[in-house]
C-alpha positions as CSV (number, residue, x, y, z in Angstrom):
1,M,-32.6,9.5,-3.5
2,T,-31.4,13.0,-2.5
3,A,-27.9,14.4,-2.9
4,V,-25.9,14.5,0.2
5,P,-22.5,16.1,0.5
6,N,-19.7,13.4,-0.1
7,A,-17.0,12.8,2.4
8,A,-14.6,15.0,0.8
9,G,-15.9,17.6,2.9
10,L,-15.5,16.2,6.3
11,A,-17.5,17.3,9.5
12,S,-14.7,19.6,10.5
13,D,-15.8,21.9,7.8
14,T,-18.7,24.0,8.8
15,R,-20.3,24.5,5.6
16,S,-20.0,20.8,5.5
17,I,-21.9,20.2,8.7
18,D,-24.6,22.9,7.6
19,A,-25.1,20.8,4.0
20,L,-25.2,17.5,6.0
21,R,-28.1,19.1,8.4
22,S,-30.0,20.5,5.5
23,A,-29.7,16.8,3.7
24,A,-30.8,15.3,7.0
25,A,-34.3,17.4,6.7
26,R,-34.8,16.0,3.4
27,D,-33.6,12.5,3.7
28,P,-32.6,11.3,7.1
29,K,-31.6,8.0,6.3
30,T,-29.3,9.0,3.6
31,A,-28.0,11.7,5.9
32,V,-27.4,9.2,8.8
33,R,-25.5,6.9,6.5
34,E,-23.2,9.7,5.3
35,A,-22.4,10.9,8.7
36,A,-21.4,7.3,9.6
37,K,-18.9,7.5,6.5
38,Q,-17.1,10.7,8.1
39,F,-17.2,9.4,11.2
40,E,-15.4,6.4,10.0
41,A,-12.9,8.4,7.9
42,L,-12.3,10.6,11.1
43,F,-12.1,7.5,13.6
44,M,-9.5,5.8,10.9
45,N,-7.4,8.9,10.7
46,E,-7.1,9.0,14.5
47,I,-6.0,5.0,14.9
48,M,-3.6,5.5,12.3
49,K,-2.1,8.3,14.0
50,S,-2.1,6.8,17.3
51,M,-0.6,3.6,15.4
52,R,2.2,5.9,13.9
53,Q,3.0,7.6,17.5
54,A,3.2,4.0,19.1
55,T,5.9,2.8,16.7
56,M,9.5,3.2,17.5
57,A,11.4,6.0,15.1
58,S,14.3,5.0,12.8
59,G,15.8,8.4,13.6
60,M,17.6,8.7,10.2
61,L,14.6,9.3,8.2
62,D,12.2,10.5,11.0
63,N,12.0,14.3,10.1
64,S,8.9,16.4,9.4
65,G,9.1,16.0,5.5
66,T,8.6,12.1,6.1
67,Q,6.2,12.9,9.0
68,L,4.1,15.0,6.2
69,G,4.2,12.5,3.6
70,T,3.2,9.7,6.2
71,E,0.0,11.9,7.3
72,L,-0.6,12.7,3.8
73,L,-0.6,8.9,2.8
74,D,-2.7,7.8,5.8
75,T,-5.2,10.6,4.9
76,Q,-5.6,9.2,1.6
């Protein structure tokens, strides 16, 4: 099995895209699986962002610090 870049370098990174492209030339099935994992990670991140925006903010704890913490937690 050929090494494919892990999901830590998502498709938003140019180097990760190039690595995935070269891996696809060597082993298409594994590269497709990795691309699907990356797509799923990006898709779930967008879903979580959308869900957070749809909820009503409490006001007192709604600041940039808590928003950053929530985004980091969602990304994890």
